[in-house]
N, C-alpha and C positions, 0 to 999 in steps of 0.2 A: 529501495525499501519494500516491505511487503506491499504488494501492489497497492503490487505492487505494488499489486502494486501494491500492494501493496499494497492491488490494492496498495492496499491494498492493500506487496505487502505489507518495508514497508509498511512507517505509519502512513504507509502508503495509502488512497483515492476513494471517491464517495459514490460511485455508481457501478453496479455489476457490469461486466464480469470481474472487474477489479474490486470494486467495493460499492456496489449500488446502494446497499442498505446503510451506509454510514451517514446518510442525510435524511433521517426520518421525518424531518420537518421541511423537506425541500419544497413542499407545496405552499409554504409561506413565501409568497413571491416577492414581497417587499418592493413594491414599485413597478412590478411587471403587471401588465394587463391580464387579470385572471381569466377572463373569457377568451382572450386570444390564445393563452397557453392551453386552456382546455380544448380549444378547437384543434390544437396540434401544430407542430412546426410546419406542416404542409400549408396551413392557412396563412401563416406569416413566416415566410422563408428567412427574413432577417433575424427572427428569434432563433431559428435553428442554426443559422450561421454564427451568431454570437455564442450559442451554447457549444458548438463545435470548436470555435476558436478558444474559448475558455478551457475546455477539456484538453485540448492540445497543449495549451500553456501549462496546465497542471501536470501533464505527462512529461513535458520538458523539464519541469521542476523535479519530478521523480527521477528522471535520468541524470540530472545534475547532482542530486543527492547520492545516488548509487555510485556515480563516477567519482565523486569527491571522497566518499567513504572508502572505495576501493583503493584510491591513491594514498589515503592516510593509513590504511590497514597494515601496510608493511612496516611502519615506524611506530605506531601508537597502539596501545592495548584497546581492545573492544570497549572496555569500561571508560577509558578516557575519551574515546570518540563519542560515546553516548552522552557523557557528562557535558562536554563542550558543545556538542550539537544541541543539547537541551538548553544550555545557558544562552545560546544565541537565538533559540526558537522562542523562549518565554516572552521577551519584550514584544516580538512581532505578534505572537498569539494574543497577548493582552491588548495590544492596540486594535487588533481585529475584533476582539470581544467588546472593546469599548465602542467601536463603530456599529456593532450588531445589537446594541442595547445596554451596554454598560458592563464594566468589569465586575462590580459587586453582584449584579444580577446573574452574571455567568457562573459565579461561585455558589450561588444559592441552590441548594438541593435538599430534597427530603429522602434521597436514596443513596446514602453514603456507602453502604456495603456493596451496592452495584458498582460504584466507581472504584472501590478498592479491587473488586474482581476484575474490572476492565483494565485498571492500571497494572495489575499483575500480568494480565495477558499481553498488554502493550509492552511491558518489560521483556517478556519472553520473546515476543515477535521481533523487537528491536535488536536485542542481544543475539538472538539466533541468526538473523539475517546478516547483521554486521560481522559476526564471527565467520559466517560462511563466505562472505565476500573476500576475506583474507586469503582463502585457498581456492575458491571456485571461480573460474572465468566469469566475467561480468554477464555475458549473454546467458550462459547456463544458469546462473543464479537467478536472474530475472525470470527466465522461463519456468524454473521450478517454483518460483513464488506465485506464478499465475495459476497454480493448482488450488489456491485459496477459494475462489468462487465455486469450484467443483465440490470442495469440502463443505461449503455452505449448503449445497443441495443435500448432501448426506446427513448433515446435522439438523436440518430444518424439521425433518419428520419427528425425531425423538425429542427435540428440545422445544419446539413450538407447535408441533402437531400439524405442520403444513403438508398438504397432499402433494406428492411428487409424481408427475405424469410420466408416461413411457418415454416421450421424447427427451425429457430432462435426464432420465436414467441413461439413455443412449449417449447423450452429451457427456455425462460423467464417465462412462466406460471408455469412450473415445479419448477423453482427456487423460484419464489414468493410464491408458496404454502409452500415451506420449511420455508421461512421467517415468514409467518403467523403462522406456527407451533411453531417456537421458541418464537415469541412474545406472543402467546397464553399461553406458559408455564411461562410467566412472566419474560422471559429473564434470568431465573435462580435466580431471586431475591426473597427472602422470605419476604413477607410483609403482615401484618394483615389489612392494610388499602387500599392498592391499588393493583389491579391485575397487573397493568403495571407501570413501573417505568420510569421517564423522561430520565434516562440514556440509556434505550433501544432505545428511539427515538433520543437521542443524537448521538448514534452510527450510526443509519440509516441516520441521517442528515449528518454525516461525510462521509458515503458511497456515498451519493448524491453529495457532494462537490468533492469527488475524481472522481466520474464518469464524472462530468463536466470538470475536469482537463484532463481526458483521451480524451474526445471529443475535447478539445482545442488542444491537441497534434496533432490530425488529421488535425485540421484547420490550424495549424502552420507548418505542415509537409513540409519540403523543404524551409521554410522561416527563421527558426532559428536552430542553432546547439543544440544538446542535452545538452552540457555543459552550454550554455546560459540559456536554459530552467530550468536547475537544480539550478544554482546559484541565480536566481531571485525568487526562491520558498520560501526561508527562511526569508528574511529581514522583511516582514510584520508581520509574526508570532512572530519574535523576538522582534520587536518594541511594538506590542500589549502586549506580555508577560511581557516586561520590565515595561511598564506603569502600568499594573495590579499588578505586584510584588511590585513596589515602593509605591503603595497605602496602603501597610501595610500587605501584605501576605507573607513576607519573613521569612523563617525558615532556620537557618544556618545548612547546611548538616554535618553529621558526617563522619568519615573516610570511612566506608564501603559504605555509600550512594554516596559519590563522585565517587566511582567505578561504581555504577549502572548508575549514570548520564553519565559517560564516555562511558559505553557500549551503552546506548541509543543514544548518540550523534554520536559516531564513526560508529555504525551500521547504523544509518540513512543516513550518507554520503556514506557508502560503498554499500548499498543495490542497489541503482540505477546504480552504476558503474558495479557491478557484473551482474545484470540482463541485462544491455545493452550489456555487453561483451558476455554473453551467447547467445544473439540473433544474434551475428556475426558468431557463430559456428553452430547453429542448427535452424531449422524452428520452428515457433510458435507452430505448432501442436505437434512437438516432445517435446518441453519444457513444454507444458501445464500440463501434469501429475505431473511433478516435482514441480510445484508451490504449489501443495497440501501437500508437505512434511512439510510445515509450521505447518499444523494441528497436525502432529505427535509430533513435538517438543513442541507445546503449550499444548497438552494433557498430555504429560509427566511432563512438568513443573507445570501445574495446579494441577496434582495429588500429585507430590512430595512436593510442597511448600505450597499448600493450602488445600489439601485433597479434591479437587473438582472433582466430577464424574458427567458427564452430565446425565440428566434424559432421558427417552425414547422419549419424545416429541422433545427434543433438538437433540438427535441422528438422529431421523427420519427427522427432519427439516434440519439438516445439510447435510444429505445424499441427500435430494431433491435439496438443493441449489447447491451442488457440481455437481450433475447430470445435473441440468439445465444449469450451466455454461459450463460444458463439451459439452453438446448438442449444445449450441449456438456457442461455439468456433469452434467445428468441422464443423458445417454448414457454418460458416464464412470462414474457411480456405479451 
């Protein structure tokens, strides 16, 4: 997912570089010792350990989602994958909302237009990334999605007036050089007619949508609860997917495929909760390295299930994207 991840991307993750801003109320510690957290993870190492473990679990969910969607993409339309993923995610999301203060409270909002805007962005992010996974090797797709946090830096100045320092600009330039490297490799797609495939740009478009979602999280910080932001992200994607599926793209899933749809749906609902919970125990700078554990899992899955091994351009580009994101995140923190 947009980071990936998806953030990120990925209705992908809640702390930069993947999606740091997706948890505007992460300081609502709910049971965590406020003074201990303010003192920092160095004061209470067990809190940092819990945060790291939770973020690693969130990134494992992200890898499971991406792997499941990649496996399904060869048989089912993007719309059907989004639809069934959403249907499996909704019950889990509602149960989490109930735990976090009640379902009805989660749906209460005085900013409906904001949620329509975010829902449309989520729709673009989800469809763009899932479509890209049908053609682009798994590792390449996830690496391209990691450009989202760099786009947040670019968008923060014009949209929210945030000052961007020199070190963050350096991080952006380094990261974008990596993106160019991966795109120049063809995104890992072998084609005799086109050096570049539309799926590569579909993933970059997905990352752009996710970056706008992250910026909107800052714009809504303190105005909406995280649970409210989460529950309104899915409906528009689900409605669009239903309409497209009813137009004639339905393929009845087999037994094993139902399991993959369930993994994608449950993982999508859990990833945000796990990442938000991680941010209650540890600082963003502490969590940032663990967000990259997603790449370990997708690299293993890509090799095991599809025999995909990234070429040198992809490896170099991926390293540049991750380095750029790390530089930008450290400069920001």
